[in-house]
C-alpha positions in Angstrom: 245.4 210.8 147.1 246.5 213.5 149.1 247.1 211.9 152.0 249.0 208.6 149.8 250.7 210.6 148.5 254.6 210.4 148.2 255.4 214.2 146.9 259.7 214.7 148.0 261.6 216.0 146.0 264.8 213.3 144.3 267.0 216.5 143.3 267.7 217.4 139.6 269.8 215.7 137.4 271.6 215.8 133.9 269.1 218.0 131.7 269.5 215.4 128.9 268.2 212.7 131.3 264.0 212.2 130.8 263.5 211.9 135.0 265.2 215.6 135.2 263.5 217.2 137.6 260.9 215.1 138.5 259.1 213.7 141.3 259.6 210.0 143.0 255.9 208.8 144.5 253.8 211.6 142.8 250.8 210.6 142.7 249.5 213.5 140.7 247.0 211.1 138.3 247.1 213.2 134.3 245.6 212.1 131.1 247.8 212.8 129.4 249.7 210.3 131.1 249.3 208.0 128.0 252.4 209.7 126.3 254.6 210.1 129.0 254.7 206.1 129.5 255.6 205.1 125.7 258.1 207.9 126.5 259.2 205.8 129.2 259.0 202.3 126.7 261.8 204.0 125.1 263.7 205.2 127.5 264.3 203.4 130.4 265.3 199.8 130.4 265.3 196.8 132.6 267.0 196.0 135.4 268.4 192.6 135.7 269.3 190.5 138.7 272.7 190.1 137.8 273.1 194.0 137.0 271.4 194.2 140.7 274.2 191.8 142.2 277.1 194.2 140.5 275.1 197.1 142.7 272.9 198.9 140.0 269.6 199.9 142.0 266.6 197.6 141.2 264.7 200.2 139.7 267.7 201.9 138.0 267.7 205.3 140.3 270.6 206.9 139.3 271.3 207.7 142.9 275.6 208.7 142.5 273.6 211.7 139.8 271.4 212.7 142.7 271.8 215.5 145.4 270.3 212.8 148.0 271.9 209.1 148.8 269.1 206.5 148.8 269.8 206.2 152.6 268.7 209.8 153.0 265.8 209.5 151.1 264.7 205.9 152.7 264.8 208.1 155.7 262.7 211.3 154.9 260.4 208.9 153.2 259.9 206.8 156.3 259.3 210.9 158.9 257.1 212.7 155.9 255.1 210.1 154.3 251.2 210.3 155.3 249.5 207.4 156.5 245.8 207.7 155.4 243.6 207.2 159.0 239.8 207.2 159.8 240.3 206.7 162.7 243.3 209.7 164.7 246.7 208.3 165.9 245.4 204.3 165.2 248.6 203.5 164.3 250.8 204.7 167.1 247.8 202.7 169.4 249.0 199.1 168.1 252.8 199.3 168.5 252.2 197.3 172.1 251.1 194.3 170.6 253.4 193.5 167.6 255.4 190.2 167.3 259.0 191.2 167.1 261.0 189.4 163.7 264.3 189.2 163.0 265.0 190.4 159.8 266.9 189.2 156.7 266.2 186.1 155.9 265.9 186.1 151.7 263.3 183.6 150.5 262.6 185.4 147.3 265.6 187.5 145.3 265.6 189.8 143.2 265.0 188.4 139.1 263.7 191.0 137.0 262.8 194.8 136.8 260.0 194.7 133.7 260.0 198.3 133.0 258.0 198.6 130.1 255.0 197.6 132.1 252.8 200.7 132.7 251.3 201.5 135.8 247.8 202.2 136.3 246.7 204.9 138.2 245.3 204.1 141.5 242.3 204.3 144.4 244.5 205.0 147.4 243.1 202.2 149.3 242.5 199.5 146.9 246.0 197.8 146.0 244.5 194.5 144.4 245.6 195.0 140.4 248.4 192.2 139.9 247.7 188.7 139.6 250.2 185.8 138.3 248.8 182.3 136.7 252.1 180.9 136.8 256.2 182.1 137.5 256.4 182.8 133.7 252.8 184.6 133.5 251.5 187.7 135.2 248.4 189.9 134.9 247.8 193.8 135.7 245.6 196.7 135.5 246.7 200.0 133.2 245.2 202.8 132.6 241.4 200.6 132.0 243.3 197.9 129.9 244.1 194.3 131.5 247.5 193.7 130.7 249.4 190.1 130.4 253.3 190.3 130.9 255.5 187.0 129.7 258.8 187.1 131.8 260.4 184.4 129.3 259.7 186.5 126.1 259.4 189.7 128.2 256.6 191.2 126.2 253.1 192.8 126.8 250.2 191.9 125.5 246.7 193.6 126.0 243.8 191.0 126.8 240.9 193.5 127.3 240.5 197.3 126.8 237.1 198.7 129.4 238.0 202.7 128.7 235.1 204.4 126.7 231.4 202.6 126.8 231.3 198.7 127.5 227.8 197.0 126.7 227.2 193.4 126.4 227.7 191.5 123.5 225.3 188.5 124.5 221.7 189.1 126.0 221.1 186.9 129.4 218.1 187.3 132.1 218.9 190.2 134.5 221.4 192.0 132.1 221.5 196.2 131.6 221.9 197.4 127.9 224.4 200.1 129.2 228.0 201.2 129.7 229.7 201.6 132.6 232.3 203.8 134.6 235.2 202.6 136.2 235.2 200.1 139.3 231.5 200.5 139.5 229.9 197.7 137.0 231.7 194.4 137.2 233.0 192.5 133.6 233.5 189.0 133.1 235.6 188.8 130.0 236.5 184.9 128.6 240.4 184.6 127.1 240.2 182.9 124.9 238.0 185.1 122.8 238.3 188.8 122.7 235.5 191.2 124.3 233.3 191.6 126.8 231.1 188.3 127.1 229.0 189.8 130.0 228.6 193.2 132.0 226.2 194.7 134.3 226.1 196.3 137.5 227.1 194.9 141.2 224.7 197.7 142.7 222.7 201.0 141.8 224.2 203.8 144.2 225.8 206.3 142.6 229.0 206.4 144.5 228.7 202.8 145.4 232.3 201.2 144.2 233.0 197.9 143.9 236.1 197.2 146.5 237.3 193.7 145.5 236.2 190.8 144.3 237.2 187.0 144.2 236.9 184.9 141.6 236.2 180.8 143.1 235.1 176.9 142.4 232.1 176.4 143.8 231.2 172.6 145.1 229.9 171.4 142.1 232.6 173.1 139.9 230.9 176.3 138.6 233.2 179.6 138.5 231.7 182.3 140.9 233.1 185.8 141.8 231.8 187.4 145.4 231.4 191.3 144.7 232.6 193.5 147.6 231.0 197.2 147.4 230.7 200.4 148.8 226.8 200.4 149.4 227.4 197.2 152.7 226.7 194.6 150.4 228.5 191.4 149.4 227.2 189.5 146.4 227.8 186.1 144.6 228.1 185.9 140.9 228.0 182.7 138.6 229.9 183.5 136.1 229.0 180.6 133.3 225.2 181.4 134.4 225.4 185.2 134.4 223.6 185.4 137.7 223.1 187.2 141.5 223.3 184.1 143.2 222.8 185.2 147.1 222.9 189.1 148.1 224.3 189.4 152.1 224.4 193.4 153.2 226.0 194.7 156.3 226.2 197.8 158.6 229.3 199.1 157.2 231.2 199.6 153.6 232.7 196.2 152.8 236.2 196.5 151.6 237.8 192.9 151.1 236.2 189.6 151.3 237.9 186.0 151.2 236.4 182.8 151.0 237.8 179.6 153.3 239.6 176.9 151.0 236.7 174.3 151.9 233.9 177.1 151.0 232.1 177.2 154.4 233.1 180.7 155.7 233.6 184.2 154.3 236.2 186.8 156.4 234.2 190.2 155.9 236.5 194.2 156.8 235.4 197.3 155.7 234.7 200.5 157.3 235.0 199.1 160.8 237.3 198.2 163.6 235.7 195.1 163.9 235.6 192.3 160.8 234.0 189.5 160.9 232.9 185.6 159.9 230.8 184.9 158.6 228.8 181.8 157.2 229.2 181.8 153.2 225.2 180.0 152.6 223.3 182.8 154.9 225.8 185.8 155.6 225.5 185.4 159.3 228.2 186.4 161.3 229.4 183.5 163.3 232.4 185.5 165.1 233.0 188.9 165.1 236.9 190.1 164.7 238.2 192.4 167.9 241.4 194.3 167.7 242.2 196.2 164.8 242.1 200.1 165.6 240.8 201.8 162.3 239.2 200.4 158.8 240.8 197.2 156.8 241.4 196.8 153.5 242.8 193.4 153.1 242.2 189.7 153.9 243.8 186.1 152.6 243.5 182.5 154.3 246.1 180.4 154.4 245.4 177.1 152.9 245.0 174.9 155.5 241.7 176.4 156.1 242.6 177.5 159.7 244.9 180.2 159.9 244.0 183.8 157.7 245.3 187.6 157.9 243.5 190.5 157.8 245.5 194.1 157.1 244.7 197.6 158.5 245.0 201.5 158.5 246.1 200.6 162.1 249.9 199.5 160.4 248.9 196.0 161.2 248.2 193.1 160.0 246.6 190.6 162.3 246.6 186.6 162.4 244.3 185.0 163.3 243.4 180.9 163.8 239.9 180.2 163.3 239.3 177.5 166.1 240.0 180.2 168.7 239.1 183.8 167.9 239.6 185.3 171.1 243.4 186.6 170.3 244.9 187.1 167.3 248.0 184.8 166.7 250.1 187.2 165.9 250.2 191.2 165.0 252.5 192.1 162.1 253.9 196.2 161.9 254.1 197.7 158.7 256.7 201.0 158.8 254.6 203.2 156.3 251.5 203.3 156.5 248.5 200.9 155.9 249.1 196.9 155.2 246.5 197.0 152.1 247.3 193.9 150.1 247.9 190.0 151.4 249.0 186.9 149.9 249.9 183.1 151.5 252.0 180.9 148.8 249.8 178.2 147.9 252.4 175.9 150.1 251.2 177.6 153.0 255.3 178.6 153.9 254.6 182.4 153.5 252.9 185.1 153.0 253.8 188.8 152.1 251.5 192.2 153.1 251.8 194.7 151.4 252.0 198.4 152.2 250.5 201.6 150.3 254.0 201.9 149.2 257.7 201.0 149.3 257.9 198.1 151.8 256.5 194.5 150.7 257.6 192.2 153.9 257.5 188.2 153.4 256.9 185.8 156.4 258.1 182.2 157.4 254.9 181.0 158.0 255.9 177.5 159.5 258.2 179.4 162.3 255.7 181.2 163.5 256.5 184.6 162.3 259.6 185.2 163.2 261.5 185.8 160.6 261.5 188.6 157.9 262.2 189.1 154.2 261.6 192.9 154.1 262.0 194.2 150.4 262.5 198.2 149.6 262.0 200.0 146.8 260.1 203.3 146.1 256.9 203.8 144.6 253.3 203.2 145.2 252.3 199.5 145.6 249.0 198.6 143.1 249.2 194.5 143.8 251.6 191.8 144.5 250.7 188.0 143.8 252.7 184.8 144.4 252.7 182.4 141.0 251.0 179.6 142.1 253.8 176.8 142.1 254.8 179.4 144.5 258.6 179.9 142.4 257.8 184.2 142.0 256.4 186.9 143.6 255.5 190.0 141.7 255.1 193.4 142.7 253.6 196.2 140.9 254.9 199.8 141.5 253.1 202.7 140.6 254.8 205.5 139.8 255.2 208.5 136.9 258.8 208.1 136.5 259.8 204.9 137.7 256.8 202.0 137.4 257.4 199.0 137.2 256.4 195.4 137.7 259.3 193.5 140.2 259.8 189.9 139.6 261.2 188.2 142.4 262.0 184.2 142.2 262.3 181.8 145.3 265.6 180.7 146.9 266.5 177.2 147.2 268.9 175.3 149.0 270.8 173.9 145.6 272.4 176.8 143.6 271.6 174.4 140.8 268.5 174.9 141.1 268.0 178.8 141.3 269.9 178.9 138.1 266.9 176.5 136.2 264.8 179.4 137.2 
């Protein structure tokens, strides 16, 4: 975590305030954090959209009480944040190609800061722990627990707790009667009934963590998921029959995969500057992706099935057209570090890319990525997710003091529609 640690003093405030003497962006994990987060639930309240419009910081940071201004701290953060690189100076080598954008477009506006949702301890390279199923419902990982948050009721509900020993409740051919450690094993939960429905290893290598999981519907209608793994494998599982269907192997650890909307192609990115587009049935390479200068950790398809994007530790997101892969359609640059999470809206109008901390960028896809809205806050980013109807954007923020779930609602041309959201 030392490479991604934003370990900068915020300055001390009144001693009777909980966050006196704490550090913003301190990424040090602590097994005793549970008690601290319970205190946070009671001590710090949410920040509403109305309060934000009146000038209150969206994260509730009391800048007027600190010995440093927000502007000065932002500048310090930009100068001192350490971006993790596997290939030295990769972030500086990609600057010339980057597409210039005009900042300031307000596509999504701040709605609510759900302070009462605890943050999870992050692996510094993996940032896909937030998923929205509607504009009012979002799921996120928090300390071995999958939580549901409702913005309508402002309540959180524990969906699944996988701390400690977990074993299958039902026996199936090929299942293992054993527990698992952290992310090395995939678990499948049925939300209509509590507990774990099935548990199995995705790899037998001790240090091969599961880097990403993508859930999708097969052409037959069955629910599948694809696991990307550090053992250089990509595995496809049938979630209804609890069976391994496909297993593809590559020359380097796979960090992320994305299946095309028509189910024919898969984006493969990992511990190699070059990614690849492969056939989903055979796993064979259709076309390599040349352009990035470091290892990649994020990918996503545009709903039209032609465009897709990849995020890299060279601080860029590259947009590609599957019909012509000789050159990237656009190269978009971050501020602090690697692009670790990418999402398109279901209507294809916007794309969000998240850095490891502090910044989420929203681009106008239909206008060639020329306009950008930059969301600026403080803290490591655990994930971003648009709601299926595109009306909400959720951002998970990991910070020992200001950990939160930020909610933004889509701006519309008519104010009366905005009032209904």
